[in-house]
C-alpha positions as CSV (number, residue, x, y, z in Angstrom):
1,X,117.7,158.0,85.8
2,X,118.2,158.0,89.7
3,X,118.4,154.8,91.4
4,X,116.8,154.2,94.6
5,X,117.4,151.9,98.1
6,X,116.2,152.4,101.5
7,X,120.3,152.0,102.4
8,X,123.6,152.3,101.2
9,X,126.2,150.8,103.2
10,X,129.2,152.1,102.5
11,X,132.7,150.2,103.7
12,X,132.4,146.5,103.1
13,X,134.3,144.8,105.5
14,X,133.3,142.7,108.9
15,X,131.0,145.7,109.9
16,X,129.6,146.5,106.6
17,X,128.9,143.0,105.7
18,X,127.6,142.6,109.4
19,X,124.8,145.8,108.5
20,X,123.9,143.9,104.9
21,X,123.3,140.1,106.6
22,X,121.1,141.6,109.8
23,X,119.1,144.0,107.1
24,X,119.3,141.4,104.4
25,X,117.5,139.1,107.1
26,X,115.1,142.1,107.6
27,X,113.9,141.8,103.7
28,X,115.2,146.0,104.0
29,X,116.5,147.1,100.0
30,X,119.9,147.9,100.4
31,X,123.3,148.4,98.3
32,X,126.7,147.4,99.8
33,X,130.2,149.2,98.4
34,X,133.8,148.5,99.1
35,X,136.6,150.9,97.4
36,X,139.0,148.6,97.6
37,X,138.9,145.9,94.0
38,X,139.6,142.9,96.2
39,X,140.2,142.0,99.9
40,X,143.3,141.5,101.4
41,X,145.0,138.8,102.0
42,X,146.7,139.6,105.4
43,X,145.1,138.1,108.3
44,X,144.8,142.0,110.3
45,X,142.0,141.4,113.2
46,X,142.6,137.8,114.3
47,X,140.0,137.3,117.1
48,X,136.4,137.0,117.9
49,X,134.8,137.1,120.8
50,X,132.0,134.9,122.1
51,X,129.8,137.4,121.9
52,X,130.6,138.3,118.1
53,X,130.1,133.9,117.7
54,X,126.7,134.2,119.5
55,X,125.3,137.2,116.9
56,X,126.7,135.3,114.1
57,X,125.1,132.1,115.0
58,X,121.5,134.2,115.0
59,X,122.2,133.4,111.1
60,X,123.2,129.4,111.3
61,X,126.0,128.0,109.4
62,X,128.5,129.7,112.0
63,X,130.1,125.8,112.5
64,X,131.4,126.6,108.9
65,X,133.7,129.9,110.8
66,X,134.5,127.9,113.4
67,X,136.1,125.1,111.1
68,X,138.7,127.9,110.5
69,X,139.1,128.7,114.0
70,X,141.6,127.3,116.5
71,X,141.6,128.0,120.3
72,X,144.6,129.0,122.3
73,X,145.7,126.8,125.1
74,X,147.2,129.3,127.8
75,X,148.4,132.6,128.1
76,X,151.7,132.9,129.3
77,X,153.6,136.5,131.1
78,X,156.9,137.1,131.1
79,X,159.8,139.3,131.9
80,X,163.2,139.7,130.9
81,X,162.4,136.2,128.6
82,X,161.1,134.2,131.7
83,X,157.7,132.9,132.7
84,X,156.4,133.9,135.2
85,X,152.5,133.4,135.1
86,X,150.6,131.2,132.9
87,X,146.9,131.4,132.7
88,X,145.1,128.0,130.8
89,X,142.2,128.3,129.2
90,X,140.6,125.6,129.8
91,X,140.2,126.7,133.6
92,X,138.4,130.1,132.8
93,X,135.5,128.6,130.0
94,X,132.8,131.5,130.8
95,X,129.4,130.0,131.8
96,X,126.2,130.4,130.4
97,X,126.8,130.7,126.7
98,X,127.6,128.0,123.5
99,X,130.7,129.7,123.0
100,X,132.5,130.2,126.5
101,X,136.3,131.0,124.6
102,X,137.9,133.8,122.1
103,X,138.4,132.1,118.7
104,X,141.7,132.9,117.0
105,X,140.9,132.8,113.2
106,X,142.4,135.9,110.1
107,X,139.8,138.5,109.4
108,X,140.4,137.2,105.9
109,X,138.0,134.1,107.1
110,X,136.1,136.4,108.8
111,X,135.0,138.3,105.2
112,X,134.8,134.9,103.6
113,X,132.5,133.7,106.0
114,X,129.9,136.9,105.8
115,X,130.4,137.0,102.1
116,X,129.1,133.3,101.9
117,X,126.0,134.1,104.2
118,X,125.4,137.3,102.0
119,X,125.3,135.3,99.0
120,X,122.8,132.7,100.5
121,X,120.7,135.8,100.6
122,X,121.5,136.9,96.9
123,X,123.6,140.1,98.0
124,X,127.0,140.1,96.7
125,X,129.5,143.5,97.9
126,X,130.1,146.0,95.3
127,X,133.5,145.9,94.7
128,X,135.8,149.1,93.5
129,X,133.2,151.1,94.2
130,X,133.4,154.7,96.0
131,X,130.8,157.3,97.8
132,X,131.3,160.5,96.8
133,X,128.9,163.7,96.9
134,X,127.2,162.8,100.2
135,X,124.3,165.4,100.8
136,X,121.5,164.6,102.3
137,X,118.0,166.4,102.9
138,X,115.3,165.4,105.1
139,X,113.6,162.8,103.1
140,X,116.9,161.2,102.1
141,X,120.4,161.2,100.9
142,X,122.2,161.8,97.7
143,X,124.9,159.7,96.9
144,X,127.4,159.6,93.1
145,X,128.5,155.9,93.4
146,X,131.6,155.7,91.0
147,X,133.2,152.7,89.6
148,X,136.8,151.9,88.9
149,X,136.0,148.6,86.8
150,X,137.1,149.8,83.2
151,X,137.2,153.5,83.9
152,X,135.6,155.7,86.2
153,X,131.3,155.4,85.8
154,X,129.5,157.5,87.8
155,X,126.0,156.6,89.0
156,X,123.8,158.7,91.0
157,X,121.7,156.7,93.5
158,X,118.9,158.4,96.2
159,X,119.1,156.5,99.5
160,X,116.7,157.0,102.6
161,X,119.7,156.0,105.0
162,X,123.8,156.3,105.0
163,X,125.7,153.8,106.9
164,X,129.6,154.4,107.1
165,X,131.2,151.3,107.5
166,X,134.2,152.7,105.8
167,X,137.0,152.9,108.6
168,X,139.2,155.1,110.1
169,X,138.8,158.3,107.1
170,X,135.6,157.3,106.7
171,X,134.3,159.1,103.8
172,X,130.7,159.1,105.5
173,X,131.8,160.8,108.9
174,X,133.5,163.6,106.7
175,X,130.2,164.0,104.6
176,X,128.4,164.5,108.3
177,X,128.4,168.3,109.1
178,X,127.6,168.0,113.0
179,X,130.2,164.6,113.8
180,X,133.6,165.3,115.2
181,X,136.8,162.1,115.6
182,X,138.7,162.9,119.3
183,X,141.1,161.7,120.1
184,X,145.5,161.1,119.1
185,X,148.1,159.4,118.0
186,X,149.5,157.4,120.1
187,X,153.5,158.4,120.3
188,X,154.9,154.7,119.5
189,X,155.6,152.8,116.2
190,X,155.0,149.1,115.7
191,X,156.6,146.5,113.7
192,X,153.9,143.8,112.9
193,X,155.2,140.0,111.2
194,X,152.6,137.2,110.5
195,X,155.6,134.8,110.2
196,X,156.4,131.3,110.8
197,X,158.1,130.4,113.6
198,X,159.7,127.0,115.2
199,X,160.3,126.8,119.1
200,X,160.0,123.6,121.7
201,X,157.6,125.6,123.9
202,X,154.3,124.4,124.1
203,X,151.1,125.7,121.6
204,X,149.1,126.8,120.8
205,X,149.8,129.6,123.1
206,X,150.4,133.3,123.5
207,X,153.0,135.1,125.0
208,X,152.7,138.5,126.5
209,X,156.7,139.2,127.0
210,X,157.9,142.8,128.6
211,X,161.6,143.5,128.9
212,X,163.1,146.9,127.2
213,X,160.2,147.3,124.9
214,X,157.1,144.5,124.8
215,X,156.9,141.2,122.2
216,X,153.6,140.3,121.7
217,X,152.9,136.9,120.0
218,X,149.8,135.2,119.4
219,X,149.2,131.8,117.9
220,X,147.5,131.3,114.1
221,X,147.2,128.2,112.5
222,X,149.9,125.6,112.2
223,X,153.0,127.0,113.1
224,X,151.9,130.7,111.6
225,X,152.2,133.5,114.4
226,X,151.4,137.5,114.8
227,X,154.2,138.9,116.8
228,X,154.2,142.9,117.6
229,X,157.0,144.4,118.5
230,X,157.8,147.9,120.3
231,X,160.8,148.8,121.8
232,X,162.6,152.1,122.6
233,X,165.2,153.2,120.2
234,X,163.7,151.3,117.4
235,X,164.8,152.2,114.0
236,X,161.7,153.9,111.8
237,X,164.1,155.0,108.8
238,X,163.3,151.7,107.2
239,X,160.9,148.7,106.4
240,X,160.8,146.2,108.9
241,X,163.0,143.5,108.4
242,X,162.6,139.7,109.5
243,X,165.8,139.8,111.4
244,X,164.5,142.8,113.7
245,X,161.7,140.2,115.0
246,X,164.8,137.5,114.9
247,X,166.9,140.0,117.6
248,X,164.1,140.9,119.7
249,X,162.7,137.2,120.3
250,X,166.4,136.3,120.9
251,X,166.4,138.9,123.7
252,X,163.0,138.4,125.0
253,X,161.2,135.5,124.3
254,X,161.5,132.3,126.9
255,X,162.6,130.1,124.8
256,X,164.6,129.5,121.7
257,X,163.1,130.5,118.8
258,X,163.0,130.3,115.0
259,X,161.6,132.6,112.5
260,X,161.5,131.7,109.0
261,X,159.1,132.3,106.1
262,X,157.2,135.6,106.9
263,X,153.8,136.2,105.3
264,X,153.4,139.4,106.3
265,X,155.5,142.4,107.8
266,X,154.5,145.8,108.2
267,X,154.6,148.9,110.5
268,X,151.8,150.8,111.9
269,X,150.9,153.2,114.1
270,X,148.0,153.3,116.2
271,X,145.5,155.9,117.3
272,X,142.3,156.1,119.8
273,X,139.4,158.3,118.7
274,X,135.8,158.7,118.8
275,X,133.1,160.3,117.3
276,X,130.7,162.6,119.4
277,X,127.9,160.8,118.1
278,X,126.8,158.3,115.9
279,X,124.3,159.8,114.2
280,X,124.0,162.6,112.2
281,X,120.6,162.6,110.6
282,X,120.4,160.1,108.1
283,X,123.9,159.5,108.1
284,X,125.2,156.9,110.8
285,X,128.7,155.5,111.5
286,X,129.9,152.0,112.8
287,X,132.7,150.2,113.2
288,X,136.6,151.3,113.0
289,X,134.5,155.0,111.0
290,X,133.0,155.4,115.0
291,X,135.7,154.6,117.1
292,X,139.4,153.3,116.8
293,X,141.4,152.3,119.5
294,X,144.9,150.1,120.7
295,X,144.0,146.0,119.8
296,X,144.3,145.6,123.6
297,X,142.2,142.7,123.9
298,X,140.9,142.0,120.9
299,X,138.0,144.3,120.9
300,X,138.0,146.7,117.3
301,X,136.3,144.6,114.9
302,X,133.9,142.8,117.0
303,X,132.7,146.1,118.5
304,X,132.5,147.0,114.8
305,X,130.1,143.9,114.6
306,X,127.7,144.7,117.6
307,X,127.1,148.5,116.1
308,X,125.9,146.9,113.0
309,X,123.7,144.5,114.7
310,X,122.6,147.1,116.8
311,X,121.8,149.9,114.4
312,X,120.3,146.9,111.3
313,X,116.3,145.8,113.0
314,X,116.0,149.8,114.4
315,X,116.3,150.4,110.6
316,X,114.4,148.0,109.5
317,X,111.8,148.7,111.6
318,X,111.3,152.3,111.0
319,X,111.4,151.5,107.4
320,X,108.4,149.4,108.1
321,X,106.4,152.5,109.6
322,X,106.6,150.5,113.0
323,X,108.8,152.6,115.0
324,X,109.0,156.0,114.6
325,X,111.7,158.4,112.8
326,X,113.3,159.4,116.8
327,X,113.9,154.9,117.5
328,X,117.0,155.6,115.7
329,X,118.4,157.9,118.2
330,X,118.7,154.9,120.3
331,X,121.2,153.7,118.2
332,X,123.6,156.3,119.5
333,X,122.3,156.5,123.2
334,X,123.1,152.2,123.1
335,X,126.7,152.4,121.5
336,X,128.5,155.4,121.9
337,X,129.2,154.7,125.7
338,X,129.7,151.0,125.0
339,X,132.6,152.9,122.3
340,X,133.9,155.4,124.7
341,X,134.5,152.9,127.4
342,X,136.3,150.5,125.3
343,X,138.4,153.3,124.6
344,X,139.3,155.0,127.7
345,X,139.8,150.9,128.9
346,X,142.2,150.0,126.1
347,X,143.9,153.3,126.2
348,X,144.8,152.5,129.8
349,X,145.7,149.1,129.3
350,X,147.6,149.7,125.8
351,X,149.4,152.7,127.6
352,X,150.2,150.5,130.6
353,X,152.1,148.0,128.3
354,X,154.0,149.6,125.8
355,X,155.2,152.4,127.4
356,X,158.9,153.8,126.3
357,X,160.1,155.4,129.8
358,X,163.0,153.6,130.7
359,X,162.2,154.8,134.9
360,X,158.7,152.8,134.3
361,X,159.8,149.9,132.4
362,X,162.5,149.1,135.1
363,X,159.9,149.2,137.5
364,X,157.2,147.4,135.9
365,X,159.7,144.6,135.1
366,X,161.2,144.8,138.4
367,X,157.5,144.3,140.1
368,X,155.3,142.2,137.3
369,X,157.1,138.7,138.2
370,X,155.6,139.2,142.0
371,X,152.4,140.6,140.5
372,X,151.6,138.2,138.0
373,X,151.1,134.9,139.9
374,X,149.2,136.5,142.6
375,X,146.9,137.7,140.2
376,X,146.8,134.9,138.2
377,X,145.4,132.9,141.4
378,X,142.4,135.4,142.0
379,X,140.4,133.0,139.4
380,X,137.4,135.0,139.8
381,X,138.9,138.1,139.0
382,X,140.4,137.2,135.9
383,X,137.4,135.3,134.9
384,X,135.9,138.8,135.3
385,X,138.3,140.6,133.2
386,X,137.7,137.5,130.3
387,X,133.7,138.5,130.6
388,X,134.6,141.6,130.0
389,X,136.8,140.8,127.2
390,X,134.7,139.0,125.3
391,X,131.6,141.6,125.4
392,X,129.4,139.3,127.4
393,X,128.9,141.6,129.4
394,X,127.8,144.6,127.4
395,X,124.3,145.9,128.0
396,X,121.9,148.5,127.6
397,X,120.5,149.1,130.8
398,X,119.7,153.2,130.7
399,X,118.3,152.8,127.1
400,X,114.8,154.3,126.5
401,X,113.9,151.3,124.7
402,X,114.0,148.7,127.4
403,X,112.3,147.8,130.5
404,X,111.8,145.7,133.3
405,X,107.8,144.1,134.5
406,X,106.4,145.2,137.8
407,X,107.2,143.3,140.5
408,X,110.4,141.0,138.9
409,X,113.5,141.1,141.2
410,X,115.7,138.6,139.7
411,X,118.9,139.4,138.3
412,X,118.3,140.5,134.7
413,X,117.0,143.8,133.4
414,X,116.0,145.0,130.4
415,X,118.9,145.4,127.8
416,X,121.0,142.6,129.1
417,X,122.1,140.1,127.1
418,X,119.7,136.9,128.2
419,X,122.0,133.9,129.8
420,X,121.8,130.9,127.3
421,X,121.4,127.3,128.9
422,X,120.3,123.8,127.2
423,X,117.1,122.9,126.9
424,X,115.5,119.5,126.2
425,X,113.1,118.9,123.2
426,X,110.1,116.5,123.3
427,X,112.2,114.3,121.4
428,X,114.6,114.0,123.9
429,X,117.4,116.0,121.7
430,X,119.2,119.0,123.6
431,X,119.9,122.2,122.5
432,X,120.4,125.8,123.2
433,X,118.3,128.6,124.1
434,X,120.0,130.2,121.6
435,X,119.2,128.3,118.9
436,X,115.3,129.3,118.9
437,X,116.3,133.1,118.2
438,X,115.9,132.7,114.5
439,X,115.4,133.9,112.4
440,X,117.1,137.4,113.8
441,X,114.8,139.2,112.0
442,X,111.9,138.6,114.7
443,X,111.7,139.4,118.7
444,X,111.4,136.3,120.2
445,X,108.8,135.7,123.4
446,X,110.4,133.0,126.0
447,X,107.9,132.3,128.8
448,X,109.2,130.2,131.8
449,X,106.7,128.3,134.3
450,X,108.8,128.4,137.0
451,X,110.9,126.3,139.2
452,X,108.9,126.2,142.5
453,X,106.1,124.1,143.3
454,X,102.8,125.6,141.9
455,X,104.7,126.4,138.8
456,X,102.7,128.0,136.0
457,X,101.3,124.9,133.7
458,X,101.1,124.6,129.7
459,X,97.9,126.4,130.0
460,X,98.9,129.2,131.9
461,X,101.6,130.0,129.3
462,X,99.4,129.4,126.7
463,X,96.9,132.5,128.0
464,X,99.8,134.1,128.4
465,X,100.8,133.8,125.0
466,X,97.3,134.6,123.8
467,X,97.0,137.8,126.1
468,X,100.4,139.1,124.6
469,X,99.6,138.6,120.8
470,X,96.3,140.2,121.1
471,X,98.5,143.7,121.9
472,X,101.4,142.5,119.7
473,X,101.5,145.3,116.7
474,X,105.0,143.6,115.2
475,X,106.0,139.8,114.2
476,X,107.1,137.8,117.6
477,X,108.2,134.1,118.3
478,X,107.2,132.5,121.4
479,X,108.8,130.0,123.2
480,X,107.7,128.0,126.5
481,X,110.5,126.8,128.8
482,X,109.2,124.3,131.6
483,X,111.4,123.7,134.6
484,X,110.8,120.2,134.8
485,X,108.8,117.2,132.7
486,X,105.2,117.5,132.6
487,X,102.2,116.4,130.4
488,X,103.2,119.1,127.6
489,X,102.0,119.2,124.1
490,X,104.3,122.1,123.4
491,X,107.7,124.0,124.3
492,X,111.2,122.5,125.9
493,X,112.4,121.2,129.6
494,X,115.4,123.5,131.2
495,X,118.4,121.0,131.9
496,X,118.7,122.0,135.8
497,X,116.4,124.1,135.8
498,X,119.6,126.6,135.0
499,X,118.0,129.0,132.8
500,X,115.0,129.2,135.6
501,X,117.7,130.5,138.2
502,X,120.2,132.2,136.2
503,X,117.0,134.9,134.8
504,X,115.6,134.6,138.4
505,X,112.6,132.8,137.6
506,X,111.4,131.1,141.3
507,X,107.5,131.6,139.8
508,X,106.5,132.1,136.0
509,X,108.3,135.1,133.7
510,X,108.4,136.5,130.8
511,X,111.4,137.6,128.1
512,X,111.3,139.5,125.3
513,X,114.1,139.6,123.8
514,X,115.1,141.9,120.8
515,X,116.4,141.0,117.2
516,X,119.9,142.1,117.9
517,X,119.8,139.2,121.0
518,X,119.1,141.5,123.9
519,X,116.5,141.6,126.9
520,X,113.6,144.1,125.7
521,X,111.8,143.9,128.5
522,X,111.5,140.8,131.1
523,X,109.5,140.6,134.1
524,X,106.7,137.9,136.3
525,X,104.3,136.1,133.9
526,X,101.3,138.0,135.3
527,X,102.9,141.4,133.9
528,X,102.9,139.9,130.0
529,X,101.0,142.6,129.3
530,X,103.7,145.4,129.7
531,X,105.5,143.9,127.4
532,X,103.4,143.6,124.8
533,X,102.5,147.7,125.4
534,X,106.3,148.3,125.0
535,X,106.9,146.4,121.9
């Protein structure tokens, strides 16, 4: 008998499990399968960006993941075994977020955290199961599932939608008839080692070392580090050995270092490719199935996580008949430009860092000791780059499904990430605005009193809430934020009026925040009916 489900997720890595977490919070029926029988114990992706932490935090218990992380204190730029510039992380904490810095944690630990979150919702990834014969029609998708547990048992299921989070060689993408995966491979081959390193240099610190090639050193827990090497004339006829790394460290690292007890040594090639569309009918692709690019800036896994968060609530809205089928087109419209921009920007950065052209290397190594100290001293410029890397600047202003109310002229627009800040509860305890944005299954309407004399009172905000809810056709939680202490019965106080300033609410205003943590609609309090009509 053919089994039924609303969504089949193919791929049980960070992207697939994030998708599962989103669907579980929305009450959608789904199954999630993973071809591998067991998880890789190796670290793989090492960086969780601030925006990913914010999105994970919508589901609670992110402190359990943070307990496994480590914060880099600094990044040192080195040329020909000499440190030429340092970026101290403490000098560049990003404002307006609970998570001001990227965290270093192995992908294994990130996956464990996601698995625990799914287990609390009664969900388990079906390991050792692959998808075959993926065929879609106007009503759904038929898929054959093949389990390798004790033989190859086959099961045919019927899903309304299939999400491919199954990596660069995606079975779902190959099953689609209208998807291309354009791009190419980088010419260089790289060698990688997760190994222990003894050094007298301070840590935990990352090193970007240039010379006759490039060496990247990323700290992990304890004395464990990741080394990535690309150099001209690298011997690609055999598997890399620890002494290959030690020899290059001796040549290019700005201090003595002894490598020992390697955990993982491998070689790899990198590609830069992207799909022409994130959707083909009832088939969707996310993460590495949709875009693969260089590891510059630690963007890959984090971009896949945001893909999943963007698509999850949209699938739920359509499955509940709250939105038409065409609403799902917004997934491609919002996420494809992000993927393409990342492909282009990381490609430029990676090509600059890893070129093996001897003439280029000569001039790069000649000029960098002069240029890098000047760049690092421009703190505003460095902070802008960190904001980009953190993924906090990703926005969907040109999306068809966001809006800005008439009469609003503040800095935030529909499609932006909502700035976060501290608020005070009625019992006097502090928390963050983002703490209110749970459960992740709901839209959230945040009403602001305004910060100037004659601001909206509790009655004004209550009337705006009533007016909005009379028109709303979907689940919405409402929160009220006041700019100062008042004789109120409900709501929160904006600490230092920082949130009012961030949103530009001198007078009363509203922000409607989507389940994926982005602004759906924003405007003055007098235009709150626009938001209910939009919703």
